[in-house]
PASEBA-1860 file (N, C-alpha, C; in nm, 3 decimals):
! residues 144
1> XXXXXXXX> 0.084/-0.118/0.000/0.000/0.000/0.000/0.089/0.125/0.000 ~ 0.049/0.224/-0.072/0.128/0.346/-0.074/0.110/0.424/0.054 ~ 0.206/0.511/0.083/0.200/0.592/0.205/0.075/0.680/0.205 ~ 0.042/0.738/0.092/-0.075/0.827/0.083/-0.203/0.749/0.112 ~ -0.213/0.631/0.056/-0.332/0.549/0.079/-0.341/0.506/0.225 ~ -0.229/0.467/0.284/-0.227/0.430/0.426/-0.270/0.547/0.513 ~ -0.220/0.665/0.481/-0.256/0.784/0.559/-0.405/0.814/0.546 ~ -0.459/0.801/0.425/-0.602/0.826/0.403/-0.687/0.724/0.480
9> XXXXXXXX> -0.650/0.599/0.475/-0.724/0.495/0.548/-0.716/0.517/0.699 ~ -0.601/0.562/0.746/-0.584/0.590/0.888/-0.677/0.704/0.932 ~ -0.687/0.806/0.850/-0.775/0.920/0.883/-0.922/0.880/0.878 ~ -0.958/0.797/0.783/-1.097/0.749/0.776/-1.129/0.665/0.899 ~ -1.037/0.577/0.937/-1.058/0.495/1.056/-1.073/0.583/1.180 ~ -0.992/0.687/1.190/-1.001/0.778/1.305/-1.133/0.853/1.304 ~ -1.180/0.895/1.188/-1.311/0.962/1.179/-1.424/0.869/1.221 ~ -1.415/0.743/1.183/-1.516/0.645/1.224/-1.513/0.624/1.375
17> XXXXXXXX> -1.393/0.615/1.432/-1.382/0.603/1.578/-1.439/0.727/1.646 ~ -1.415/0.843/1.587/-1.468/0.968/1.641/-1.621/0.966/1.640 ~ -1.679/0.919/1.532/-1.825/0.910/1.522/-1.882/0.814/1.627 ~ -1.817/0.702/1.646/-1.862/0.605/1.747/-1.852/0.666/1.887 ~ -1.741/0.734/1.914/-1.725/0.795/2.047/-1.828/0.904/2.068 ~ -1.862/0.978/1.964/-1.967/1.079/1.974/-2.102/1.017/2.003 ~ -2.130/0.904/1.939/-2.255/0.833/1.967/-2.261/0.782/2.109 ~ -2.148/0.730/2.158/-2.143/0.683/2.297/-2.162/0.798/2.395
25> XXXXXXXX> -2.104/0.911/2.362/-2.118/1.030/2.446/-2.263/1.077/2.449 ~ -2.326/1.082/2.332/-2.467/1.124/2.325/-2.559/1.027/2.400 ~ -2.533/0.898/2.385/-2.613/0.798/2.457/-2.594/0.811/2.608 ~ -2.473/0.842/2.650/-2.446/0.862/2.792/-2.525/0.982/2.844 ~ -2.519/1.093/2.771/-2.591/1.214/2.810/-2.740/1.184/2.825 ~ -2.796/1.124/2.722/-2.939/1.094/2.723/-2.973/0.989/2.829 ~ -2.894/0.883/2.836/-2.923/0.773/2.929/-2.916/0.814/3.075 ~ -2.813/0.890/3.111/-2.802/0.937/3.249/-2.918/1.031/3.281
33> XXXXXXXX> -2.946/1.122/3.189/-3.057/1.214/3.211/-3.189/1.143/3.225 ~ -3.213/1.045/3.141/-3.338/0.968/3.147/-3.347/0.888/3.277 ~ -3.239/0.823/3.313/-3.239/0.744/3.436/-3.265/0.831/3.558 ~ -3.206/0.949/3.559/-3.226/1.037/3.674/-3.367/1.096/3.679 ~ -3.420/1.137/3.563/-3.555/1.196/3.564/-3.662/1.091/3.587 ~ -3.652/0.979/3.519/-3.757/0.877/3.528/-3.739/0.785/3.648 ~ -3.615/0.753/3.680/-3.590/0.659/3.789/-3.585/0.723/3.925 ~ -3.519/0.838/3.933/-3.500/0.902/4.064/-3.580/1.032/4.079
41> XXXXXXXX> -3.656/1.068/3.976/-3.740/1.188/3.978/-3.661/1.317/4.000 ~ -3.539/1.320/3.947/-3.458/1.442/3.950/-3.516/1.537/3.847 ~ -3.513/1.665/3.876/-3.567/1.765/3.782/-3.488/1.759/3.651 ~ -3.555/1.780/3.538/-3.492/1.762/3.406/-3.363/1.841/3.383 ~ -3.358/1.967/3.422/-3.237/2.045/3.396/-3.119/1.988/3.475 ~ -3.141/1.953/3.600/-3.034/1.894/3.681/-2.994/1.758/3.625 ~ -3.091/1.680/3.583/-3.062/1.548/3.527/-2.982/1.561/3.397 ~ -3.021/1.654/3.311/-2.949/1.674/3.185/-2.808/1.726/3.210
49> XXXXXXXX> -2.793/1.811/3.311/-2.660/1.861/3.345/-2.570/1.746/3.389 ~ -2.623/1.658/3.473/-2.545/1.540/3.516/-2.511/1.452/3.396 ~ -2.606/1.434/3.306/-2.582/1.357/3.185/-2.476/1.420/3.097 ~ -2.479/1.552/3.087/-2.380/1.624/3.007/-2.240/1.606/3.065 ~ -2.228/1.620/3.197/-2.098/1.602/3.262/-2.048/1.459/3.241 ~ -2.136/1.362/3.257/-2.098/1.222/3.235/-2.054/1.201/3.090 ~ -2.122/1.266/2.997/-2.087/1.251/2.856/-1.951/1.312/2.825 ~ -1.913/1.418/2.895/-1.781/1.477/2.877/-1.673/1.377/2.918
57> XXXXXXXX> -1.696/1.310/3.030/-1.600/1.211/3.079/-1.586/1.097/2.978 ~ -1.699/1.044/2.932/-1.697/0.934/2.834/-1.626/0.979/2.707 ~ -1.660/1.096/2.659/-1.600/1.148/2.536/-1.448/1.164/2.551 ~ -1.405/1.222/2.661/-1.262/1.242/2.683/-1.187/1.109/2.688 ~ -1.238/1.017/2.767/-1.171/0.887/2.781/-1.160/0.816/2.646 ~ -1.270/0.812/2.571/-1.268/0.745/2.441/-1.176/0.816/2.342 ~ -1.183/0.948/2.339/-1.100/1.021/2.243/-0.952/1.011/2.278 ~ -0.919/1.022/2.405/-0.778/1.014/2.445/-0.721/0.875/2.416
65> XXXXXXXX> -0.792/0.772/2.459/-0.738/0.637/2.451/-0.760/0.570/2.317 ~ -0.872/0.596/2.252/-0.910/0.517/2.135/-0.911/0.597/2.005 ~ -0.978/0.711/2.003/-0.991/0.785/1.878/-0.855/0.838/1.831 ~ -0.788/0.913/1.919/-0.662/0.976/1.880/-0.540/0.900/1.932 ~ -0.565/0.799/2.020/-0.456/0.717/2.075/-0.342/0.806/2.123 ~ -0.379/0.900/2.207/-0.289/1.005/2.248/-0.195/0.961/2.360 ~ -0.073/1.009/2.352/0.024/0.989/2.458/0.034/1.114/2.546 ~ -0.046/1.216/2.515/-0.044/1.340/2.594/-0.092/1.311/2.736
73> XXXXXXXX> -0.028/1.374/2.831/-0.067/1.358/2.971/-0.207/1.413/2.996 ~ -0.273/1.358/3.096/-0.411/1.399/3.123/-0.421/1.543/3.172 ~ -0.320/1.593/3.241/-0.325/1.731/3.288/-0.332/1.827/3.168 ~ -0.251/1.802/3.069/-0.249/1.888/2.950/-0.370/1.858/2.861 ~ -0.388/1.732/2.824/-0.496/1.696/2.732/-0.633/1.724/2.794 ~ -0.650/1.695/2.923/-0.778/1.719/2.988/-0.814/1.865/2.993 ~ -0.717/1.949/3.023/-0.740/2.094/3.026/-0.775/2.145/2.887 ~ -0.702/2.099/2.789/-0.731/2.141/2.651/-0.868/2.091/2.607
81> XXXXXXXX> -0.902/1.968/2.644/-1.032/1.911/2.607/-1.145/1.996/2.665 ~ -1.130/2.038/2.790/-1.233/2.122/2.851/-1.241/2.258/2.782 ~ -1.127/2.311/2.737/-1.127/2.438/2.663/-1.201/2.422/2.530 ~ -1.179/2.310/2.462/-1.248/2.283/2.336/-1.398/2.267/2.361 ~ -1.434/2.199/2.470/-1.575/2.183/2.506/-1.639/2.320/2.530 ~ -1.567/2.409/2.598/-1.618/2.545/2.621/-1.634/2.620/2.488 ~ -1.539/2.601/2.397/-1.549/2.665/2.265/-1.671/2.613/2.189 ~ -1.697/2.485/2.199/-1.815/2.426/2.133/-1.944/2.482/2.193
89> XXXXXXXX> -1.946/2.496/2.325/-2.063/2.554/2.392/-2.083/2.698/2.345 ~ -1.972/2.773/2.334/-1.981/2.912/2.286/-2.032/2.917/2.143 ~ -1.981/2.828/2.058/-2.028/2.823/1.919/-2.178/2.794/1.914 ~ -2.222/2.698/1.993/-2.365/2.665/1.998/-2.446/2.788/2.040 ~ -2.400/2.857/2.141/-2.471/2.976/2.190/-2.475/3.086/2.085 ~ -2.365/3.110/2.018/-2.358/3.213/1.914/-2.449/3.179/1.797 ~ -2.441/3.054/1.751/-2.525/3.012/1.638/-2.673/3.023/1.674 ~ -2.708/2.975/1.793/-2.849/2.981/1.834/-2.895/3.125/1.853
97> XXXXXXXX> -2.813/3.207/1.915/-2.850/3.347/1.935/-2.867/3.420/1.803 ~ -2.770/3.406/1.715/-2.778/3.473/1.585/-2.893/3.419/1.501 ~ -2.905/3.288/1.501/-3.008/3.226/1.416/-3.150/3.253/1.460 ~ -3.175/3.240/1.590/-3.313/3.255/1.639/-3.348/3.399/1.676 ~ -3.253/3.473/1.732/-3.283/3.609/1.779/-3.261/3.716/1.672 ~ -3.158/3.700/1.592/-3.127/3.801/1.490/-3.195/3.768/1.358 ~ -3.180/3.645/1.312/-3.237/3.606/1.183/-3.380/3.555/1.194 ~ -3.426/3.528/1.315/-3.562/3.477/1.342/-3.592/3.347/1.268
105> XXXXXXXX> -3.489/3.265/1.254/-3.506/3.134/1.191/-3.565/3.037/1.293 ~ -3.631/2.933/1.245/-3.690/2.835/1.337/-3.581/2.761/1.417 ~ -3.607/2.742/1.545/-3.512/2.677/1.635/-3.461/2.543/1.581 ~ -3.548/2.452/1.535/-3.494/2.321/1.490/-3.390/2.333/1.378 ~ -3.411/2.427/1.288/-3.316/2.445/1.178/-3.185/2.502/1.230 ~ -3.196/2.601/1.317/-3.076/2.664/1.373/-2.998/2.564/1.458 ~ -3.068/2.486/1.539/-2.999/2.388/1.623/-2.933/2.281/1.537 ~ -2.998/2.244/1.427/-2.938/2.147/1.336/-2.808/2.201/1.277
113> XXXXXXXX> -2.806/2.328/1.241/-2.683/2.389/1.189/-2.574/2.383/1.294 ~ -2.608/2.418/1.417/-2.510/2.414/1.526/-2.459/2.272/1.549 ~ -2.551/2.176/1.544/-2.512/2.036/1.568/-2.428/1.978/1.455 ~ -2.430/2.041/1.339/-2.339/2.001/1.232/-2.203/2.070/1.247 ~ -2.204/2.193/1.295/-2.080/2.270/1.307/-1.996/2.226/1.427 ~ -2.059/2.190/1.536/-1.987/2.159/1.659/-1.892/2.040/1.644 ~ -1.935/1.927/1.587/-1.839/1.816/1.571/-1.720/1.852/1.482 ~ -1.743/1.937/1.383/-1.632/1.979/1.296/-1.531/2.060/1.378
121> XXXXXXXX> -1.581/2.154/1.458/-1.493/2.232/1.544/-1.419/2.141/1.643 ~ -1.494/2.053/1.710/-1.434/1.964/1.809/-1.326/1.876/1.749 ~ -1.357/1.813/1.637/-1.260/1.723/1.575/-1.135/1.800/1.532 ~ -1.156/1.916/1.471/-1.042/1.996/1.424/-0.951/2.035/1.539 ~ -1.009/2.087/1.646/-0.927/2.132/1.759/-0.866/2.015/1.836 ~ -0.946/1.910/1.857/-0.894/1.796/1.934/-0.785/1.722/1.859 ~ -0.799/1.708/1.729/-0.697/1.635/1.654/-0.569/1.717/1.635 ~ -0.584/1.848/1.625/-0.467/1.933/1.598/-0.403/1.994/1.723
129> XXXXXXXX> -0.477/1.994/1.835/-0.426/2.062/1.953/-0.435/1.974/2.079 ~ -0.556/1.933/2.113/-0.576/1.861/2.239/-0.495/1.733/2.247 ~ -0.506/1.648/2.145/-0.445/1.515/2.150/-0.331/1.497/2.051 ~ -0.279/1.604/1.999/-0.173/1.591/1.898/-0.051/1.523/1.957 ~ 0.017/1.446/1.875/0.139/1.379/1.923/0.249/1.480/1.951 ~ 0.337/1.444/2.040/0.455/1.527/2.066/0.535/1.535/1.936 ~ 0.615/1.641/1.917/0.690/1.657/1.792/0.779/1.538/1.756 ~ 0.830/1.466/1.854/0.919/1.353/1.824/0.845/1.220/1.822
137> XXXXXXXX> 0.711/1.222/1.833/0.631/1.099/1.836/0.623/1.036/1.698 ~ 0.651/0.908/1.691/0.635/0.833/1.566/0.518/0.738/1.587 ~ 0.421/0.736/1.495/0.304/0.649/1.511/0.343/0.503/1.525 ~ 0.276/0.436/1.614/0.293/0.291/1.628/0.227/0.222/1.510 ~ 0.264/0.100/1.487/0.204/0.023/1.376/0.052/0.020/1.388 ~ 0.000/0.010/1.512/-0.145/0.003/1.534/-0.213/0.136/1.510 ~ -0.138/0.247/1.503/-0.197/0.379/1.480/-0.213/0.408/1.332 ~ -0.160/0.326/1.250/-0.166/0.353/1.105/-0.292/0.301/1.045
END
């Protein structure tokens, strides 16, 4: 296999792992929230907040260990991951504010736009900054 083809296949595999980790994170958010509201009668906002926090943990663990197979320390990568999460939250807020308040577009359409933009932002920042290999890091055979 040529180097270019190997690199392309590696990136596709990483994108697929990213999609799976995003699905696991979303299921965690929803599942924890549902269990708390329906099982323990926790108020919905508090339950969703707990689900969101749990989903951040799941997302970080999967992305660090599996998606990007990062050797970055948790102090650095974890801090950067939280910064990227904050940036995604800000993007969501800006898109929703501009779309619904300024442009008066319907919420479902505006939220759909935000939900398409956020994973692109997250993947770009996490792959290039949060979990990037150290300058002297050479990919392991399993990372290709």
